[in-house]
Legacy VTK file of the C-alpha trace (Angstrom):
# vtk DataFile Version 3.0
C-alpha trace
ASCII
DATASET POLYDATA
POINTS 127 float
61.689 -25.781 21.945
64.859 -26.834 19.931
65.445 -29.734 22.539
62.096 -30.806 22.097
62.290 -30.646 18.207
65.476 -32.513 18.759
63.943 -35.520 20.997
61.296 -35.982 18.704
63.443 -36.152 15.481
65.900 -38.290 17.763
62.471 -41.024 18.365
61.528 -41.189 14.753
64.939 -42.366 13.972
64.708 -44.724 16.835
62.304 -46.591 15.030
64.050 -46.716 11.531
66.400 -49.123 11.711
68.678 -49.414 8.546
69.763 -52.570 8.505
70.874 -54.448 5.234
70.073 -58.424 4.807
72.794 -60.180 2.841
72.291 -62.767 0.937
75.074 -65.629 -0.085
74.817 -68.081 -3.146
77.230 -70.828 -4.012
78.153 -70.555 -7.447
76.131 -73.381 -9.162
73.173 -71.486 -7.729
74.313 -68.189 -9.504
74.835 -69.735 -12.659
71.122 -71.084 -12.949
69.938 -67.811 -12.167
71.682 -65.964 -14.742
71.041 -68.806 -16.859
67.219 -68.435 -16.547
67.669 -64.586 -16.711
69.031 -65.036 -20.209
66.295 -67.903 -20.965
63.790 -65.234 -19.628
65.135 -62.838 -22.352
64.571 -65.357 -24.982
61.417 -65.997 -24.297
60.306 -62.409 -24.148
62.077 -62.411 -27.679
59.886 -65.058 -28.987
56.842 -63.793 -27.305
57.669 -60.728 -29.350
57.755 -62.655 -32.396
54.645 -64.910 -31.804
52.754 -61.317 -30.950
53.714 -60.502 -34.676
52.863 -63.972 -36.270
49.459 -63.498 -34.412
48.816 -60.407 -35.786
49.585 -61.000 -39.157
47.264 -64.108 -39.062
44.680 -62.413 -38.022
45.289 -59.581 -40.515
45.421 -62.512 -42.992
42.020 -64.051 -41.232
40.494 -60.613 -42.208
41.770 -60.300 -45.611
40.205 -63.662 -46.318
36.429 -62.613 -44.309
36.713 -59.545 -46.824
37.412 -61.659 -50.022
34.771 -64.429 -49.068
32.189 -61.490 -48.164
33.211 -60.594 -51.272
32.839 -63.761 -53.351
29.323 -64.123 -51.645
28.383 -60.563 -52.605
28.977 -61.580 -56.238
27.324 -65.006 -56.126
23.805 -63.394 -54.119
24.263 -61.039 -57.513
24.457 -63.477 -59.794
21.697 -65.371 -58.170
19.480 -62.372 -58.564
20.466 -62.057 -62.246
19.582 -65.639 -62.488
16.469 -65.248 -60.942
15.507 -62.111 -63.162
16.420 -64.075 -66.472
13.808 -67.008 -65.414
11.168 -64.464 -64.900
11.353 -63.519 -68.100
12.202 -66.733 -69.886
8.700 -67.972 -67.844
6.643 -64.849 -69.653
8.022 -65.735 -72.911
7.045 -69.538 -72.307
3.653 -67.975 -71.030
3.581 -66.032 -74.217
4.781 -69.278 -76.540
2.149 -71.345 -74.910
-0.351 -68.987 -75.898
0.377 -68.978 -79.308
0.872 -72.557 -79.829
-2.513 -72.797 -78.608
-3.940 -69.962 -81.315
-2.481 -71.789 -83.824
-3.568 -75.503 -82.717
-7.032 -73.752 -82.634
-6.533 -72.151 -86.241
-5.489 -75.947 -87.299
-8.533 -77.743 -86.146
-10.963 -74.802 -87.384
-9.041 -74.982 -90.999
-9.477 -78.874 -90.964
-13.023 -78.537 -89.581
-13.826 -76.160 -92.582
-11.970 -78.151 -95.003
-14.169 -81.194 -93.760
-16.833 -79.245 -93.885
-16.350 -77.894 -97.175
-15.623 -81.152 -99.243
-18.280 -83.365 -97.145
-20.302 -80.202 -99.272
-18.794 -80.758 -102.492
-19.360 -84.230 -102.378
-22.896 -83.799 -101.397
-23.444 -81.225 -104.184
-21.315 -83.037 -106.950
-23.442 -86.059 -105.976
-27.207 -84.259 -106.591
LINES 1 128
127 0 1 2 3 4 5 6 7 8 9 10 11 12 13 14 15 16 17 18 19 20 21 22 23 24 25 26 27 28 29 30 31 32 33 34 35 36 37 38 39 40 41 42 43 44 45 46 47 48 49 50 51 52 53 54 55 56 57 58 59 60 61 62 63 64 65 66 67 68 69 70 71 72 73 74 75 76 77 78 79 80 81 82 83 84 85 86 87 88 89 90 91 92 93 94 95 96 97 98 99 100 101 102 103 104 105 106 107 108 109 110 111 112 113 114 115 116 117 118 119 120 121 122 123 124 125 126
């Protein structure tokens, strides 16, 4: 049994060869890789800064939209108030027009009565 176990273990180890590949680069290539790595760090920092700026700009847009909606709401309230005032003024105009018509009618009647009275006085005075 132990022998069988050792054979199975040996077979599994035979299939797994542990070879390591070694790559050799020349010095300029390594310098380029190091420079690229440093640039990558700088670019990551710039991405973080840009993300912060984007967040700030988005919050500014949100604030402006909120202010804009408040401005729109105040204008709508002002328009509503003006419409209510217009209704009141139109009602007052109608009332004044009725009063004006009544006054014109009174003047016409008084003028007519005055003319009739004058005519009657002249007629009676001449007899």
